[in-house]
N, C-alpha and C positions, 0 to 999 in steps of 0.2 A: 661765921659768914660775914664778909665785909660788905658794907653798903657802898654805894657809888660815891658818896661824899667822903668816906674814909679812904677809898682808893684814890680819889682826886687829891686829897690832902697828903697822902703818902707820896704820890708822884711829885707834888709841889715841893715837898721836903727834900726829895732826892735831887730835884733840879736846883734847889738852893745850895745843896752840898757841892754841886758841880761849879757853882759860881767861883769858888776858890781855885778851881783847876781849869782856868780858861785856856791855857796852852794845850793841855791834853785834849780838851773838847774840840778846839780848832783843828788840831792835827788829825783827829778822828774824822771830823767832817770832811776835811780835805782828802783824806785817804778814801773815803766812801765816794766822793765825787770823781776822783781819778779812776777808781775801779769801775764806776758806771760808764765813764767816757771811753776808757781803753779796753775794758773787759771784752766786749763783743769782737773787736778786731784781733785781740790776742787769742781768744778761743777759736776764731775762724781759721787762723794760721797756726794752730797749736802744734808744737813739736812733741807734745805728750800723747798724741793720737796713736793708739796701739795698732791701728789697721795698716795694711799695705795694699797698694794697687799694683797688680802684676809683679809681685815680689820686690817692689820698690817701696821704701818707707814714705809716708805721706809728706815728710819734709822735702822730699825730692819731687814727687809727682802728686802734689796736693790737689784734690778734686776741686777746691774752690779757686785755685789759681789757673785752671785750664779754662780758656775763654773762647777758643776757636778750634774748628776742625777743618782740615783740608782733605780732599780725596782725589785720587786718580785711579780709575778702573783699568784693569788689564785689557778689557774690551775696547776702550777708547782712551788711550794714554795721552792724546793731544788736547783733551778737553777737561781741565781740572774743575773741581767743584769745591765750595766751601760752605760752612755752616757756623752760625754765630749765636744761636739760642742757648744762653748760658745755663738755664734751668735743665734743659734736655741733656746738655753736655755733662752737667754734674750728675744727672741720673745715670748716664752711661759710665762715668768714672766710678760711681758707687757700685754699679753692676759688675764692673771689671774687678772689684775687690773680691768677688766670689768666684773668680775664674780658678780652675784647678790646673796645676802644672802637669804637663805630660813628660814622661821620660823620653830620652832620646831613642830608646829601643821600641817605642810604641809604633804599631803598624800604621796608624793613621798618618804619621809624619812621612812615611815612605811614599804614600800616594799623593802628597801635596804638589808634586812637581807638575802634574797635568791639570791641576784644578784652576778655576778662575779665581783671581785674587784682586782684592781692593786694597790700595795703598793709602793709608791715612797719615796725616800729619797732625799731631796733637800740639797745640800752641799754648805755652805757658806765658802769661802776660807778665810784664815787669811790675814788681811791687817792692815794697821796702823789705820784704822777706826773701824774694827770689829775683834772679836775673831772668831776662827774657830768653826762652829756649824752646826749641821744637824737638819733638820726639817722633820717631817713625814707628808705625804699627801696621802690620799686615793682617788682613782678615780674609779667611777662606770661608765664604758663605755655605758652600755645599757640605763642609765637614764641621762647621761651627768651631773653628779653631782660629785663635789669634796668636800671631808671632810678634813678640816684643823683646827687644834687647837680647837677641839670640836664644830666646826661650819660647817654647810653645805652650799654649794654655787652651783648655777646652772651656767654652763659655756656656752659660745656661740659657734657657729659653727667654728669660727677661732681657738679657744682653742682646740676643739675636733680634728680638722685637724692637728694642731701642735703636739698634744699628739700622734696622730696616726703616724705621720712622725717620731717622736722621738722613739716610741716603736718599729717601724719596723727597725730602724737603730741602735739599741742598740747592744753592744758588750757583749758576755757571760763573766761572772766572776764579779769581783768587783774592784773598783779603788784602787790604792795603795797610 
């Protein structure tokens, strides 16, 4: 069993050995500082993320890059609404990762023509990883179906609840 003084002496001897390797120590410290500074932003926009949102890889439709939602309802198409709470939007994007694709022969798709629809615009902000882009999303509240990029998805109760919260808190007008 080592005593504290023996441990301190051992550490001191190891540090004295590093005195001869100043270049290696400086490069190691510099690497650690770079990782601490750049690590969170690289992880946030990671291209290694295995998930996909609505069958699009996260490098295309990354949840952290979506900052605004716009909506036009089929009931009132001349009064657009928008929403900018990033935390709630990211929650919605994470919920959309769990959407299940529907086949084109599904009976629920045939009855969508007569249903009330909400047209959403998903806005991806400009960053050093992405160009600024808008995506169209159609939501049928009565059937809990989302249509995106010519594909239909059934969403779960969590997504429906989040969409209900977002639509009730939207601001009239459009973002600038």
